[in-house]
C-alpha positions as CSV (number, residue, x, y, z in Angstrom):
1,X,-10.7,101.8,3.8
2,X,-9.2,98.7,2.2
3,X,-9.4,98.5,-1.6
4,X,-9.8,95.2,-3.5
5,X,-10.3,93.9,-7.0
6,X,-9.5,90.9,-9.1
7,X,-9.6,89.1,-12.4
8,X,-10.3,85.8,-14.0
9,X,-7.7,84.2,-16.2
10,X,-8.2,81.6,-18.9
11,X,-9.9,83.8,-21.5
12,X,-7.0,84.2,-23.9
13,X,-4.8,86.6,-22.0
14,X,-1.1,86.0,-21.7
15,X,1.0,86.4,-18.5
16,X,2.4,89.8,-19.5
17,X,-1.2,91.1,-19.9
18,X,-2.0,89.8,-16.4
19,X,1.1,91.6,-15.0
20,X,0.3,94.8,-16.9
21,X,-3.2,94.8,-15.5
22,X,-1.9,94.2,-12.0
23,X,0.5,97.1,-12.3
24,X,-2.3,99.4,-13.5
25,X,-4.5,98.4,-10.6
26,X,-1.7,98.7,-8.1
27,X,-0.8,102.2,-9.4
28,X,-4.2,103.5,-8.5
29,X,-3.8,102.3,-4.9
30,X,-5.6,98.9,-4.8
31,X,-4.2,96.8,-1.9
32,X,-5.8,93.4,-2.3
33,X,-5.8,91.5,-5.6
34,X,-7.5,88.2,-6.4
35,X,-6.8,86.0,-9.4
36,X,-8.9,83.0,-10.3
37,X,-9.5,80.5,-13.1
38,X,-12.4,81.3,-15.5
39,X,-14.8,78.4,-15.7
40,X,-17.5,78.4,-18.4
41,X,-20.8,78.4,-16.5
42,X,-23.0,77.3,-19.4
43,X,-22.6,76.5,-23.1
44,X,-24.0,80.0,-23.7
45,X,-20.9,81.6,-22.1
46,X,-17.4,82.0,-23.5
47,X,-15.3,78.8,-23.6
48,X,-12.2,78.4,-21.5
49,X,-9.1,79.2,-23.6
50,X,-6.6,77.7,-21.2
51,X,-6.5,76.1,-17.8
52,X,-3.8,77.9,-15.9
53,X,-1.3,75.7,-14.1
54,X,-1.1,76.1,-10.3
55,X,2.6,77.1,-10.6
56,X,1.5,80.1,-12.7
57,X,-1.0,81.1,-10.1
58,X,1.9,81.0,-7.5
59,X,4.0,83.1,-9.8
60,X,1.1,85.7,-10.1
61,X,1.0,85.8,-6.3
62,X,4.7,86.3,-5.9
63,X,4.8,89.0,-8.6
64,X,1.8,90.8,-7.1
65,X,3.5,91.0,-3.7
66,X,6.6,92.3,-5.3
67,X,4.5,95.0,-7.0
68,X,3.4,96.1,-3.6
69,X,0.0,94.6,-3.1
70,X,-0.5,93.8,0.6
71,X,-2.6,90.7,-0.1
72,X,-2.7,88.5,-3.3
73,X,-4.9,85.5,-3.5
74,X,-4.2,83.5,-6.6
75,X,-5.4,80.0,-7.5
76,X,-7.8,78.1,-9.7
77,X,-10.7,78.3,-7.2
78,X,-10.2,81.9,-6.0
79,X,-13.2,84.1,-6.4
80,X,-13.9,87.8,-5.6
81,X,-15.0,87.1,-2.0
82,X,-12.3,84.5,-1.4
83,X,-11.4,84.7,2.3
84,X,-12.4,88.3,2.4
85,X,-12.6,88.5,6.2
86,X,-9.1,87.0,6.5
87,X,-7.7,89.5,3.9
88,X,-9.0,92.5,5.9
89,X,-7.6,91.0,9.1
90,X,-4.2,90.7,7.4
91,X,-4.3,94.3,6.5
92,X,-5.1,95.4,10.0
93,X,-2.2,93.5,11.5
94,X,0.4,94.3,8.9
């Protein structure tokens, strides 16, 4: 069975905290990791602390693959179900 999780960035975390979280998740055997930009859905929700640059999302993806994730989706519009069918197919053929 494939395992997958993810996180939203832009709520005050720094890059090292993102990497630490990724390592912890990888260490328990998760194979697919998604990282997306938090967007404040309404005025009643937490405000965005930072908009992560696309180059940083690319860096997260590269680092995640180096950590041993089999699939890393990382970008401003990535969400938990982002290309889920394609992710599973990639696992089957790798």
